N, C-alpha and C positions, 0 to 999 in steps of 0.2 A: 504494500500500500504506500501511497505517496501523500504527503501533506503540503498543501499550498497555503500561503498566508499573505495578507495585505492589510496593514493596519490592524483593526479589531476583527477582521474577517478571516476565517480559516476554513479550509475545505479538505476532506480526505477522499481520495480517489483510489479505487481498487481495480487496476488494469487486469488482474488475474481473474476477477469475478465480473465479467461482462462489461468492463469499462464503466462500472457503476460508481456512484457516490455513496459513501457510508455516513457522511455527515457534513453539514455546512452550518457554522456557528458565526454569529455576529456578537462578539463579546460572550456573554453567558446565555444568549438566546438562540435556540435552534431555528433555522429558517427552513430546513427540510426535516422530516422526521428522523430521529436517531435510528440508525440501523439496528435491527433486532440482533441479539447475541448470536443467533445461528448464521446471520449474514457475515458478521465480522470474523467469526471463528471457523465456520464451516463453508462459507461461500454460498449460502442460500440466497439466491437472487431475489426471491419474494420478500426478503427482509431488508432490501436496500432502501436508501433515501431517494435514489433516482437512477435510471439507466436508459441507454439509447434503444430506440425501436428501429430495426431494419433487418431484412429488406422489405418488411411489411409491419404494420402495427395492428394491435388489438387482435381480434379473432379471425381465423381463416376457417370457414365452415367445414366441419367434418373432415378436416385435414386433407382436403383434395381440391383440385381445380383443373380447368381445361385451358391449354395455351397453345396456339398455333397448330391445332390439329392433334395434339397429344394430351391424354389424360394423365395427371400426376397425383400420386398419393404420398403424403408426407408422414414422417414419424411424429406421433403425438408428443407434446412436450409440456402438458399441463395436468399432471396427475391422471385421474380417471375421466377427465373431460373429453368429449368426442372431438373437440376442435383443437387446432394448434393456435398458439398465441404469441404475439410480440416478435416474431421473426426468429433469427438465430443469434444475433449479435449479443444479446443479453446473457446468453449461456456459454459464451466462448471466452477464452483468455485473449487479451489484446496486448501485443508487444508495445513497449514504449519507444517512440522514435525521437522525441525531444522532451526535455524537462528543464524547468527553471524553478525558482522558489515561488513563482506566481502563475505558472502555466505548465501544461503538459499536453502532448499530442500522442495519441494512440492509433494503431493501425491494425486492421484485420484483413487477411487474405483468405477468402473463402473459395473452396473448390466444390464442385457439385457433389452432393451427398444425399442421404435419405431425409435430411431436414430441409434442403433447398436445392433444386436441380440446376441452378444457374451460377456460374462463377462471377464473383465480384470482389472488388477491393473497397474498403471503407476506412474512413478516418473520423475520429472524434477528438476535438481539442477543447480543453477547459482553460479559461483564462480568468483569473481573479484579480479584481481591483477593489479599492475601498468603496467604489460606487456601484459595482455590479459583478455578477458571475455571468460570463459569456460562454455559451456552448456552440461550437461550430461543427457541423456534421457534413460529410460528403460520402457518396456511394457511386462508384464507377463500374459500369458493366464490362466485365472481362470475358463474357460469353461470346461465342462466334456468331450469334444471331441476336436480334432484338429480345430484350427481356423486361419483365415487369419490375418496378422498383418503387419503394416508398421509404420515407424516413419519418421519425418522430422522436419525442422525448417523453419519458414517463416519470415525472417528479411526484413525490409523496409529501404533502404538507401536513404539519401537525394541526389538530383541532383545538389546540390551546388558544386562549384569549378570545373565545367566541367569534371565530372568523366569519366574515361576510365576503361574498364573491360578486364581482361586477365585470360584465363584458357585453359586447354587442354581437349578435348573430341574427340571421334571417330565417333559419329553419333548423329542424332537428329530426333525427331518426328515432322512432319508437321501436322498441325491441319486441320480439316474439318470445314465446316460452322457452325457446332454445338459446336465448341470450344473443341472438343475431339480429341485426336490423330487420324490421318487418315492413315498415312503411315510412315514407318521408312526409313531413307535415310542417305547416307554419307553426311558429312557437305558441304553445298554449300559455295563457297568462301566468300560470303557476311555475313555468319554466323560463320566464323572461328574467334576464339579469341586467337590464339596462340601468336599473338602480341596484345598489348593493342588496343582496339576498343572503340571509343567514345560512351558513353551511349546515348547522346542526339540525335545521328543519328540512333539509333537502334529501331526496331519495333518488339519485340519478346514477345511471351507468349508460350514458347516451352520447352520441356524437352530434355536435352542433355544427351546422354548415353556414356558409356565408359569414364566417368569423372575420372580425375586423383586424385580427392579428395582435390584439393586446387584451390584457385582463388585469384587474386589480384585486388583490387579496388584502382585506382590511382586518388586521389582527393585532392591533396595538404594536408592541415592539417587534413582532414577526411579520408586519405588513410588507408587502412588496408588489412590484409591477412586473408583469410578464410582457415582453415585446418580442414578437416572432416575425421573421422575414416572410415574404409573400408565398414561398413554397408551402408553408404551413397554412393550408387553406381552411382547415377544420380544427375543432378542439373537442376532445373527449373529456367529459366531466364525470368523475366517479366519486360518490359521496356515500360510502357504505355505512349503514347505521351501526353495524357491529364493530367498527374499527375506530381507532383514535387518530386516523389520518383521512385525508381526501386528496384527490388527484385532479389536476388541470393539465391536460396533455396536448401540446401542439402536435398535429399530425398532418401529413400531406394527403391523406385519403381516408375514406370512411372504412369501418370494419367490413370484412368479407368482400372487399371491392373486386377481387379477382373473379368471384362467382356472380358478378352483377354487370354484365357487358353493356347494359343500357344506362349506366350512370353518366351524368354530365361530366365534362372534363375536370371541373373543379372538385369533384368528389372521387374520381377514379384514380387508380394507380398510374404513375408515369410509365411510359414505354421508352426505354433507353436503347439507342443503337449501340453497337460495339464501341467501347472506349468513351461513350458519353457519360457525363457525370451529373448527378442530382445532388444539390447542396443547399444548406440553409443555416441560419443562425437564430438562436434564442437567447435573449438577455433577461436575467432576473435582477431587478433593481430594488434593493431594500428602501423602504420609504415609510417610516413610522407614522402612524395615523393616530 
């Protein structure tokens, strides 16, 4: 593990555990959830404070998809669930290519296997300043033919300080009983976040579309603003009642996008030509409210 620091801000990155973050502190205040003991000790990715999503995010229905005339079945990676989830990057070790006291760059070279049939190279760079944590991600298609690609980030925020969430979006996917998106709809009043909405009263595991690219978490000393570049066209919000965390995930496509060929371009996965790259940046800016 590597520790980055800048002023009162410190960040612990675990290259060996999916390029994840095990903690981000501003003084004595956690800005991401503290990693669970099994994450720091045994590398359990489910216990991290944040990890990258690639080459797809969220669920891929029933661990299968059809691409350019071929049917693919993937190795399941989420316990006894029928779907695969979050791609492959979060479950691989990432070699360190550059490191300073305030930044680190990690790289992943993926060859086709039972978890993903297309070769790619990916990078994740974490840069810490007193003003922000900046995460830059890139994925390059190294397959001989066009391949689907998506990127995203999965941060876990603590529910301390009675947080409220504020962001702008134009639509949302309602889920079916299988936890996959069922139908797209305009935002119901109870899911609008144009004004701050308390997280503790929320019950969401849904992908919001037409996202403006920014979101504010109002949580006293743990308040921060999320700013994402244009490639992150959607945001997945997860507010489990049973947990002491919630998630606001910038993502380039909606869940199960590969199995939904009629999606509009701003919700679909990207298609990368050989050697083409998909890249984006997410900034987390502390801003006590």
